C-alpha positions as CSV (number, residue, x, y, z in Angstrom):
1,M,-0.1,0.3,0.1
2,S,1.2,3.3,-0.8
3,A,1.5,6.3,1.6
4,P,-1.7,8.6,2.2
5,P,-1.9,11.7,0.3
6,A,-1.9,13.6,3.5
7,F,1.5,12.0,4.5
8,R,3.0,12.7,0.5
9,Q,1.4,16.1,1.1
10,Q,3.8,16.7,4.3
11,L,6.8,15.6,2.5
12,L,6.4,17.8,-0.1
13,A,5.9,20.9,1.5
14,A,9.5,19.7,3.9
15,I,11.4,19.0,0.9
16,P,12.9,22.6,0.7
17,R,14.1,22.7,4.2
18,L,15.4,19.1,4.1
19,R,17.2,20.2,0.7
20,R,18.8,23.0,2.6
21,Y,19.9,20.9,5.5
22,A,21.8,18.3,3.2
23,R,23.3,21.1,0.6
24,S,25.1,21.9,4.4
25,L,25.8,18.2,5.0
26,V,27.4,17.6,2.1
27,F,28.5,21.3,0.3
28,D,27.7,19.6,-3.2
29,S,24.5,20.2,-4.5
30,Q,24.7,16.8,-6.9
31,N,25.3,14.6,-4.1
32,A,22.7,17.0,-1.4
33,D,20.2,16.5,-4.3
34,D,20.9,12.5,-4.1
35,L,20.7,12.6,-0.1
36,V,17.5,14.3,-0.2
37,Q,15.9,11.5,-2.8
38,S,17.2,8.7,-0.4
39,V,15.3,10.2,2.1
40,L,12.3,10.5,0.4
41,E,12.6,6.9,-0.7
42,R,13.4,5.9,2.9
43,A,10.5,7.8,4.0
44,L,8.2,6.8,1.5
45,G,8.7,3.3,2.0
46,H,8.5,3.4,5.4
47,W,5.6,6.0,6.1
48,R,3.6,3.7,8.7
49,Q,6.6,4.1,10.9
50,F,6.3,7.7,11.1
51,D,4.1,9.5,14.4
52,P,1.4,12.0,13.2
53,R,2.2,14.0,16.3
54,R,5.4,14.2,15.4
55,D,6.9,17.1,13.3
56,I,7.5,15.5,10.1
57,V,10.2,17.9,9.5
58,L,12.2,16.2,12.4
59,W,12.0,12.9,11.3
60,L,13.2,13.6,8.1
61,L,16.2,15.2,9.5
62,S,16.7,12.4,11.5
63,I,16.4,10.5,8.4
64,A,18.7,12.5,6.4
65,H,21.2,12.5,9.6
66,N,21.3,8.7,9.9
67,A,22.1,8.5,6.0
68,H,24.9,10.9,5.8
69,L,26.4,8.7,8.6
70,D,25.4,6.0,7.0
71,A,27.3,7.1,3.4
72,L,30.2,8.8,5.6
73,R,31.1,5.4,7.2
74,R,30.6,3.4,3.6
75,D,33.1,5.9,1.7
76,R,35.5,5.7,4.4
77,R,38.4,5.8,1.4
78,L,40.9,8.6,1.6
79,D,40.5,10.6,-1.3
80,V,43.7,12.5,-2.1
81,L,43.8,15.0,-4.6
82,P,46.6,15.6,-6.6
83,P,48.0,19.4,-6.7
84,E,46.5,19.9,-10.0
85,R,43.8,19.0,-8.3
86,V,43.4,20.9,-5.6
87,T,42.3,24.6,-7.7
88,E,39.8,22.4,-9.6
89,A,38.4,21.2,-6.2
90,M,38.4,24.9,-4.5
91,D,36.6,26.6,-7.8
92,A,33.9,24.0,-6.5
93,L,33.0,25.9,-3.9
94,Q,31.9,28.8,-5.8
95,P,29.0,29.7,-5.3
96,T,26.3,29.0,-7.8
97,G,22.7,30.9,-8.4
98,A,21.7,28.8,-5.7
99,D,24.0,29.6,-3.5
100,V,24.0,33.4,-3.7
101,G,24.0,33.7,0.1
102,L,26.2,31.4,1.2
103,R,29.9,33.1,1.6
104,L,33.1,31.1,1.0
105,D,35.2,31.8,4.1
106,I,31.8,30.6,6.0
107,L,31.3,27.6,3.6
108,A,35.3,26.9,4.3
109,A,35.4,27.2,8.4
110,L,31.9,24.9,8.4
111,E,33.6,22.5,6.6
112,R,36.7,22.4,8.7
113,L,34.1,21.6,11.7
114,T,33.5,17.9,13.0
115,H,30.8,16.4,11.5
116,D,29.2,16.5,14.5
117,Q,29.7,19.8,15.2
118,R,28.6,20.8,11.9
119,S,25.7,19.0,11.8
120,A,24.6,20.4,16.0
121,L,25.4,24.0,14.3
122,L,23.1,23.7,11.3
123,L,20.3,22.5,13.1
124,V,20.5,24.9,15.4
125,L,21.1,28.0,13.8
126,V,20.0,27.1,10.3
127,E,17.0,24.7,10.4
128,Q,16.1,27.0,13.6
129,L,15.6,23.9,15.5
130,S,15.6,23.8,19.7
131,Y,18.4,22.3,20.9
132,A,15.7,19.6,22.3
133,E,14.6,19.7,18.8
134,A,18.1,18.8,17.3
135,A,19.0,16.4,20.1
136,E,15.8,14.6,18.9
137,V,17.3,14.3,15.0
138,L,20.7,13.2,16.2
139,Q,19.8,11.1,18.8
140,V,22.4,12.5,21.8
141,P,21.0,14.3,24.8
142,A,20.2,18.0,24.3
143,G,23.2,19.2,26.3
144,T,25.5,17.6,24.1
145,V,23.9,19.5,21.6
146,M,24.4,22.7,23.5
147,S,28.3,21.6,23.9
148,R,28.9,20.7,20.5
149,V,27.1,24.4,19.0
150,S,29.0,26.4,21.7
151,R,32.3,24.9,20.4
152,A,31.2,24.6,16.6
153,R,30.8,29.1,17.4
154,V,34.3,29.3,19.3
155,T,36.2,27.2,16.7
156,M,34.4,29.1,13.8
157,R,34.6,32.8,14.8
158,E,38.3,31.8,16.1
159,W,39.4,30.6,12.5
160,L,37.2,33.7,10.7
161,E,38.9,36.3,12.8
162,A,42.4,34.8,12.1
163,G,41.4,34.0,8.4
164,S,42.3,30.8,8.1
165,G,38.6,29.4,7.8
166,A,38.6,31.4,3.9
167,P,40.2,29.7,1.1
168,R,43.4,30.9,-0.5
169,G,42.7,34.6,-1.9
170,T,39.6,35.2,-0.8
171,A,39.4,38.3,1.9
172,L,37.7,37.7,4.9
173,R,35.1,40.7,5.5
174,P,34.7,42.7,8.9
175,D,31.1,41.8,9.0
176,L,31.2,38.2,9.7
177,R,31.4,38.5,13.8
178,R,27.7,38.8,13.8
179,V,27.1,36.0,11.5
180,V,28.8,33.2,13.8
């Protein structure tokens, strides 16, 4: 039996937030789209497990988080770029039309954070989840989320003020202190 229309409507309404979270996790729109597709397939395949009293966005973000961790575990291979491809990889971080509001220096600093810190920070700051909701998504205590967000903010602030979060050749702007 396929998912009921009401569930499908909720799923469709949640896609923009899911896509934004996926893009911030993987830093690549094509891989983010693959992650979103995987999450939607899992959600449709297990729609009976969804508790309608729960927020569907939290449920989907939990699925996305777990799917991303699964992919990281699966792809534990260390990919080393040859020096001639480093510039090409850095160019891939350049914002596209959909990324206009994102700054390269913040993206570079975000990418340097540990996965745990980045996930917590993105859920609280970008997705605007409460600490309790982020804890539910990440399946950790709320205090752990608070600690990870705090450490991530401090770390990013230090990197951005020192200029080490920015890709080579990117000047940091003085207004970044307000962002992090």
